[in-house]
N, C-alpha and C positions, 0 to 999 in steps of 0.2 A: 566201819572202815575196812575191816577184814573182808567183808563181802564185796566191797567196791574194788579191792586190790588183792585178790586171792594169791597172786603170784609173788607177792612180797614175802620175804622171810620174816615172819612176825616173831617177836621176842616173847618167850614164855613168861608168865607173870612172876615166877620165882626168880627170874634173871634180871628183872628191871632194877636199874640203879642209876645214880647220878655220879658221873665221873668228874672228879675235880682236877686230877692230874693223871696223865697216862705216861708211864715211865719206861715201857718196853721191858725186855728181858733183863733180869738182874740176878746176881749171885745171892746165895743165902747170907753171906757176910754183908753185902750191900743192903739187903733187906733189914738186917738187924740195925745197921747204922741209921737207916731211914726210919725204922720204928722208934728209935730213941729221939731223933730230931723231930718227928711229927708228934710224938708224945708231948714234947715241950710246947709246941704250938697248940695242940688240942687242949691242954690244961688251962690255957688262957681264955678259952671260949666256952660259954655255957650252951646247953642245948637250945634249939630254937625251932620254930615252925616254918615250914615252907608251904606256900600256896601253889598248887598245881592246877593249871587250867590252860586251855587253848592247845590247838594242834597245828603243826606246820611241818615243813620239810627242808632239808638241806639239799641242794642249794635253794630250792623253792618248790612249791606245789605244782608248777608247770613242768618241772623235770626232777621229780623226787628221787633221791638216792637213799636218804635217811628220813624216816618219818618219826616225828618226836612229839612228846607231851611237854608243854611249856612249864617253866618254873618262874613264877613272878620274881621281879627284882627284889632282892633282900639284902640290905646293907651288911648284915651279919655274915651271910654266905660270901659276899664279895670280899669282905675283910679276911675271913677264914681262908678262902682260896688264895688271896694275895700272899698271906703269911706262909701258907703251905708251899706255894710256888717259890717263894724266896728261900725257904728252908731247903727245898730240893736243889735250887741253884747253888746254894752254899756248899752242898755235898757234891757239886759238879755235874748235876743233871742239866741237860739243855732246856732252856725255857721254851714254852710253847709260843710259836710265832703268832697264832691267832688269838683274838680276844676271847676271854671266857664267856661262853654263852650257855648258861645252865639249862639243861634239858634232860629228859629221860627218853632214850631211844626205844621206840616201839616196833620198828620194822626197818628192813633194809631191802633195797631193790638189787637182786642179783644180776638182773639185766634191766636196761632202761624200759620204763613203761612207755607205751605208745601214747599219743595225744588223747585218745578217748579214755584210756585207763587213767591217765593223770587227771583229766577233768572229772571223772567219776570219783576218784579219791579226794580231790579238792572239794567237791560238793558234799561228800560224806563228812569230811573234816569240819566244814562250816556248819553242818546240821547237828553236830554233837554239842550239847551244852553240858559240860562236866566240870565240876570244881571239887577239889579235895585239898586236904592238908596232910602233910607228913612231918613227923618230928625228926630233925637232924640231931642225933644224939651221940654219934661216934664218927670217927674217921677210920675207915677200914682199908687195910692194905690187902689187895686181892691178887691172886694169881689167876690168869686166864689162859685157856687153851682153846684154840679155834679148831672146831670139828666140822664135818660136813653138815650136821644138823644145827649148827650154831655154837656159840661160845659156851664153855663150861667154866664156872668160877669156883675158886677155892679161897676161903677166908684164911689169911695168914695171921693177921692181927686186927683186932677191933680195939681202937683207942678211944675211950670215952671222952666226950667233950666235958670240960670242967674238971678233968682228972679223977672222976669217980668211977 
């Protein structure tokens, strides 16, 4: 897929992640309140496996802005996301207007791909047969900084699922 769309800003493997809630800039005090609230939610959920497969794009492969790896529907993830979103809302964070569509961002188009480039990417995405699993074992509160070569992430808190 990288060869098919070399102009995309591809995410380094070390930066791949699944975003459950994006909260924007927050003070240290807010992060500590968030840590406590999310810890209560995470303690009620055990670790679970996620099936990763399939590639796509937002809004679609004909006009890709974000290229992603799919995360199969998983009721435990949906419940965790719902409870985390509710805990955030109770702290005054605005709820996301869009439905939760779990995915792992692989690349971003800095400028729109032309029709030939989009077709090449779509062909490459359909040709890849890749399946994997990943264990969801914590809820991480991350700090991100956008830099010219991509986002940099800093782990602020890793909150284990199951409270362990």
